[in-house]
N, C-alpha and C positions, 0 to 999 in steps of 0.2 A: 349140203351143209351139215346134215346129221353125221355123215361119214367122217367129214373133216373134224367135227367136234369130238367124235369117239376116238379118232386117231390122235388128236391132241391130248385127250385125257389119258390114253394108253401110253403116249410118249412121256407125259409128265409122271405117271406112276412108275414107268421103267427107270427114269432118271432118279426118282426118289429112292427106289429100292436099291439101285446101284450105289447111291450115296450112302445109304444106311449100311449096306453090306461091306463097304470099303473101310479100311482103317482110317480113323480121323483123329487119332491121338497126336500129340505134338511130335513132329518129325524134325530131327535136328541134323543139319549138314555141318560138320565141323568147320570147313571153309578156311582153315588156317593151317600152315605147315607145322607139324609137331616138332617140338624141341627135344633133342636127345642129349643126355648128359652122361659123361663118364665119371667114375668114382673120383671125388675130390673137386669136381667142377662146381663153381659158384652157382647157386640157384637164387636169383634175385627175388626179393620180396618187396612188394609195393604197398602203400597205404592209400586208401581212398577217403573221401569225405565221411565224417561221422553222421549217422542218421538216427532218427527216433520216430516211433509210431505215435508218440504223444504230441509231436509238433512237426510241421512240414518244413523246417528250416535246417537243412544240412549244414554242418560246420567243418571248417578246415581242421584237419588232424593236428597240425602243429600250432594251433591256437591255445592248446592246453599244455601244461608242463610235462611233456613227454620227452624222451631222449631223441636227439636230432642226429642225422647222419653227418659224417665228416664233410666239411665244406658247405653245410646247410642243405635244406630241402631243395630238390630240383624237380620240376614238372616233367612228367612223361608226355610223350606225344599224344595229343588229343584231337579229336575231330569236332565238328560243329555240334553234332548230336550229343556228345558227352558234355559239352558246356551247357547246352540247353537243358539237359536232364540233371544238372547239378553234380556231375562227377568231377572230382579233382584228384587225379592219381599222381602220387609223388613217390620218390624213393624212400627207403627206410634204413635205419642203422643196424638192422639185424643181419648177421652173417650166417648164411646157410650154405653148406656144401653137400653135394650128392653123397648119400650113404654115410655121412659123418655124424655120429651121435653127439649131442651136446647135453651136458648135465649142469644145470643151474649156472649158466654163464652170466656174469655180471655185465650189464649194458651201460648203466650210468646211475647217478644218484642226484636227486633234485630236492632242494629244501624249499618248502612252500612259503611264499610270502602271503600277505593278506589277500591280494587280488587273485593270485593263483589258486589259493584254497577255496575262495568263494566261487570262482569260475568252475573249478573241478567239481565241487559239491553240486552246483546247479545242473551241470551236464549229467551227472550220475542220477540226480533226483528226477530229471526229465527222461530218463531211460535211454540215453544215447548209446549207440553201439559202434564198435570199430568195424571197419570193412577192409580187410587185408586181401591181397592178391598174390598168388604164386603161379607163374606160367599161365596167366589169364584165368585161373580158377579162383573164385571168391571163397573166402574162408567160411567153413561150416563151424558151428558152435557146439562144443562138447560140454554138457552140464548134467545136473541132477534133476530128476523129475520130482514131483510132490511126494512120491513114496520112496525116494532115495535111490532110484535106479538111474544108471547113466543113460542119457539120451543125446541124440545128435540132431541139430536143426540146421538145414542147409541154406536158409535164406535170412537176410537181415543182419549177418555178422554176429559178433559176440559183445556182451555188455561191458561198459567201462568199469563198473563196480556194482555195489548193491547198497541198499538202505536197510539197516537193522529193524526188524519188526518190533523189537522190545523198547529200545531207547531212541530210535530214529537216528542213530549215528550213521554217518556215511563212510563206506569203506571202498577202497580202490583195488582193482585186480592188477597188481604190480608184477605178477609172475605169470607167464604163459607157457603152456606145453604145446609146442607146435608138432602136430602129428601129420606126416606126409606119406601118402600111399604112392608106391612106385610100381611100375610094370616093366619087365624086360621083354621087348618084342622079339619075335622070331627073326633072326637075321637071314638075309639072302645075299646073293653075290653082289647086289647093287646097293644094299643098305649098310648102314654103319651100326656096329654093336654099341649098346649103351642102355640107358634107363630113361624112362619117361614118367613124368608126374601125372598121376591119374586121380589123386585125391588130396584134399588139404583141409585140415580141421584144427581148431585152436581150443584148448581147455584152459580158461582163465582161472587164476587163483589169487587170493589175497593173503599175503604173508608179511608179517612184521619181521623183517630180516635183522639178524644180529651177527656181527663178526666174532670169530673165535678170539678169546683172550681180551675181549672188551675193546677191540680196536675201533677208533672213531675216524671215519673218513670224511674229508672235506668235499669229496665229489670231483676233485680236479687232479690231484696227484696220481701218478701212474701206479703207485704201490697198491691202491685200493682194488685194482683189477686182478691182482694176484693173490689177494687174501682169501682165506677160506671162510665161508659163511656157515655159522653153526646151525642155522635153520634148514640146511640142505644136507642130504646124504651123498657123500662122494661116490661117483660111479653109478648112480641110480637116479632114475627120473623121479621128479617130485610127485607125491600122491596127496590127495585131499586129506586122507586120514592122518598124515604126518604134520598137519598144520596145527600149531599151538595157539597163535594169536594172529588175528587179521590186521591188515594195515589200515589204520583210520586216517581220514582226511581232516587235518586241522592245521592252523597257522603254526609255522615253525617245525612241522614234521619233516623228517628226512625220509624220502621214499626211494628205496633201492629197487631198481627195475632189473629183473633177471628173466631168463628164458631157457627152456629145454627144447631140443629137437629130437624127435623120434621118427625113425623110418620103418615103414611096414610094407612088406611085399603084398601085392594085390593081383588077383587074376583079371581084374577089369582092364580092358584095352583102352588105348588112348581115344579111339573114335567114339566110345560109349561112356566116357567119364562124366559127361554132363547129364546122364540119365537120372541120377539120384537128385540132382538139383532141380530138374524140370518137373519131376513127379513127386518131389518131397518124400522120397522113399515110400511111395504109394500111400501117402497120408490121406489123400482124397481118391477113393477108387473111381475107376472109369465108369462104373455102373451109375454113379450119381449123375454124371453128365448125360448118360444115356437116358436115365429116367426123366431128366429135364427135357431132353429133346423129344422123347415120346409124348410127354405131356403137351409140349408145344405143338407137335404134329396133330394131336387130337383136337386142339383148339382150332388149328387151321382147317382141319377136315370138316368140323361142324360149321365153321364160318363159310366155307366153300359151298356146303350144301344149301345154306340160307341164300347166298348170293345166286347160285345156279337156279334155285327155285323161283327167285324173283325175276331174273333176267330171261330165263328160258320160257317160263309160263306167260309172262306179261309183256315184257318190253319188246321182244323180237317181233311179235305180231302187231303190236300197236304202232311201233315206229314205221313199219312198212305201210300200214294203213294211213298214217299221217302224212308220210311223204307223197303218196299217191293222191290223197285228197287235197293236200295243201297246194300242189302244183296246179290243180284244176281251178282253184279259186285264188290264185296269187294276186289278182287285181284287187281283191277285197281283204288284203292282209291286215288292214287297220280296223276292219269292221268286225262286229260280233258275229260269230257263226250261228246259223239258225238253230242248230242242234245243240247249242251250248248247254241247255238245261239237262241234256243227257250225259254231258261230260263232267267228270269229277276228278279231283286229285291232280296229279302231275300232268294230265292231258291238257289242262287249261293253260300251262305255261310253256307250251312247246315253241311259241314265238318269242320267248324271252330267255330261254335257258342258255343260249350262247351269247347273250349280251355281255360285252366287256365289263369288268368291274367298275363301278362308279367311283370308288375310292382308291386313289393311288394305284392306277394300273401299271405305271412305270415301275414303282417299287415292287409290286407283285411280280412282275417279270424278272426283276433283278433277284428277288428272293428265290424264285423257282429255279433260275439258272444256278445260283449259289448252292442251293440244296442238291441239285444234280451233281455239281462239282464235288461236294463233300461226300455224297454217296459213292461216286466212282473212286475217289481217293481212298475211302475206307475199304471198299471192296478190293482194290489192288493191294493195299497194305496187308489185309487179312490173307489174301491168296499167297502172296510172297512169303508171309510168315508161316503159313500152313505147310508150304513145300520146303521150308528150311532155309531160305536165303537170308531171312532176318532172324537172328538168334542172339541169346545173351552173351555168346562168346565175342560178338562184335558190339561192344558197348556203344550206345547212341545210334546204332544202325536203324532201329525202328523209327526214331525221331527224324532222321535224315530221309528215310523212305516216305514218311507221311508228308513232309514238306515237298519232296520231289513229286510225288503223285498228285498232291494238291495243285502244284504249279502246272503240271502237265494237263490236268483236268480243267484248267482254265479255258482252254479252247472249247470244251464241251459246255461250260457255263455260258460263254459268249454265244455259242450257236443256239442253245435252247432259249435263252432270254430274247435273242433277236427274232427267232421264229415266232415266239409267242407274242412279242410286242408288235410284230408285223401283222399277225392275225387280229390284234386289237385295233389295227389301223392307226397306230401311234406315229407321230411325226418327229419326235425328239429322240431319234435312234442313237445319236452320239451320247446324249445324257443317260440313256438307258444302259449303254455299254459301260460308261464310266461308273455308274452306280453298281453294276454287276461286279466290276473289277475292284471297287474300293470299299463298299459299305461293310461287308462282313470282314474281309482281311484287315481293313483299316481299324475297325472296332477292336478286333483281336490284338492288333499291334499296339494300340493305345493302352489296352488292359495289360498287355505284356510289359510295356515300358513302366506303367504305374507300379506293378508288383516287383519289377526288377529294381526300381529305385528303393522300394521298401526293403527288399532283400539286401541291397547294398548298405543301407544304414544299419541293418541288423548284423552286418558282417557275415552273411551267410555265403557258403560256397556255391549256392544255387544262383547267385547273382551273375548274370552273363556279362563278360567283358564288353567294353564299348566297341571294340573292333568287330566282335561277333554280332552285335546289334546292327552295325553298319552293313555287315554281310547279309543278314536277314532282310533288312530294308532294301538292299540292292537286288536281292533275288525277287522280291515282290515287285519292285518298280521296273526292273530290266527283263524279267522273265515272265512272271505271272500276268501282269497287265497287258503286255503285247500279245500273249497267247489268247487272252480274253477278246481282244480286238480282232485277232485273226479269225477266231471262231465266229464272232459277230459278223465279220465281212462275208463269210461263206453262208451264214444264216440268212442275211438280208438278200443274198443273190438267189435264194430259193423262192419258189412260188409260195404265195400266201396259203396258210392252212384253210381249207374249205370245210365249213361246218355243214352237217347234214340237213339242217333246217334254216330257213330264213328268219331274220330278226325283225320284229315290228319296230316302227319308228317311235312309238310311245310305250314306255315301260308299264307293265301291269302292276297295279297296286297289290302289295303283299298284305294279306289279312293277318289278324292277331292269331297266335297259336291257340288251338282249341283245347290243348292239354298242356300242363306244365312240363311234361316229358318231351314235348316238341319244341321247347325253348332252345334256340340255336346255341346260346352260351352253355347251357347245361349239356347239350349233346356234344359240343366240342370238348368239354372237360371230361365227360364220362367215357367218350370213345377211346381215350388213351389207355384205359384200364385193361382192355383186351390184349393189345400188343405187349404192354408191360408185364402182365401176368404170364404171357407165353414165353417171355425171355428173362424172367426174374431170376431164376436159379443161376443161369450162366452169368448174368449180370452181377450177381452177388459174388461169384468167384473172381470176376474181373476187378470189381471195386475192392475186394479184400486184398488182392495182389497189389493193387495200386496204392492203397493207403497203409497196408500192413507191411510194405517193403518185402514182398514175396515175388517169386518167379511165377509167371503165367506163360504157358507155352502150348496149351491145347487149342491151337488156332483152328484145327480141323472142326472141333465142336463149335467154335466161334463162327466159322464160315456158314455152317448149317443154321445156327441161330440167327445169323444176320439175314439170311434169305427168309427165314420164318418171320422175322420182324417186318421185313418189307411186305410180305404177303398179307400178314395180319393187319398191318396199317392200311393197305389198299382195300382189303375186304371190309374192314370196319368203316372206312370212309365211304365206300359204295353203299353200305347199308343205311348209314345215317343220312347220306345225301338223298337216297330214295325216299326216306321218310320226310325229309324237308321239302322235296319236290311234290310229294303227295299233299303236303300242307300249303302248297302254292307259293313256296319261298324259292324264287329263282336266283337269288343272290348267293351263289354257291362257290364262287372262286376263292375268296378269303376264308369262307367257312370250311372248305375241304382242306385248305392249307393248315389251318390251326387244328383241325380235327386230327389229322395224322401227326402234327407236331406236338399235340398235347401229351404224347408218350414221353417226351423229353422232360415235361414238368414233373411227372412221377419219378423219373430217373434222378432228377436233381434233388427232389425231396428225399 
């Protein structure tokens, strides 16, 4: 036994060292065929839903008074994941051709009525950003920092406008300088010569345009597209220093939309063009993630020492003695042992420790099976993201993968819940399987429908179309639920789990805690602090990316932190369970469930 324990410890240490020594930063597999353009080829630009970090309600781009393409907006092909994540990609009126410079090109003119002015003001005040796409690359934002230096931000798009800090007037960015980086790959005998888009940024500007000679355009006649604008310099790209007056947003204002296109040659290859998006140009150094992981590993190390000291020193010897002694007096299982006065702590509850939970055992089995399903779905999603199969280049792929892995893991949920329920000698196995297949996903689906209806009335692009709601419901009913029943079928075919000790027919009375620290409710709440503290830093980056509309792709770190979370939850649960058993509290099933689950409480807070 000692040799096997040492071997297991050595194997664990070797795996940990190999994990730490291997690169775990976000790895990206392009996964799509590169588009090659020849000079003059049209480079289509698309617009996505507008987003804001101040509100979680994405809006359709063409709900605001912007220029529309000829024939009206048309949806690009989207998958289920894009709809579920609020993406709404449409074509745009901007004409861009490979290597063709554009200088202050007039797009259209819009005269604001009362409703349009109010809506545009509201979206600018709420900090909404445009999200444009060229060759599957989202637009970076070129702007000025607080000290006046130009800076580039790669996530979240670029703002619609700004609010003056002096008089609180609202101004719109009606001119954009589109800067596109291109790369010419080395040609081979089998490849086609041309250019590839490797970078895309937008520098928005607010300009109150005026035509030369005082010309007034109605926004409809074709003459306006050929007139010269006095606020632009012919043959030169617009610069912020040349702006005289910003374009204010008021009722009756005529907003003239214009744009520049600037092409810049770049040494970046097509395969690595996403690197600056994924690491935000090294905005957060990898050392920060490593410090977080080292801190978490130290927490796991000390918790492991505590658990080992308890298990190795006490439990191993005592369990062997109890098994030998209990078999000799099995006929007196309901009688008090003559040497009971010499026994203290957890030794007194050995005949009750594996007693099935007295409160909702069926629900407990369903919850444990569902938790196992979620754990495996999360593990598979993180692994496939870490190796690069799920990446931002495939919008909605992560959402589809989570749904797919959750449905596939339904067989694991059915198997675990059925094995546990059979060990509890339950008889309503059909009801247990139905509860496993419906309680958690059913609750999530009801919440999803509730918020989807709210988003629909708010006219948000995050509102999922009715057809996609039917698809999600069909996947649940026709795929997930049958897989749960299949797993339960094989689970009930297995032999019942045999516990190492017999259970007495009469439950032992649980004494009152001798100290307030042994209160089960307090232990359940406090135990979640350890795992939460061990994963807090990485969780902070994940939540920041989620709510601040940024890219998160260091799933290698996430995978390590995920295992650290599981280990710390298990070890904290073992520690507090041992203390509860020493206090003669043998009702540990629900106690351990909520002890490990209390980590989610701190995550939500």
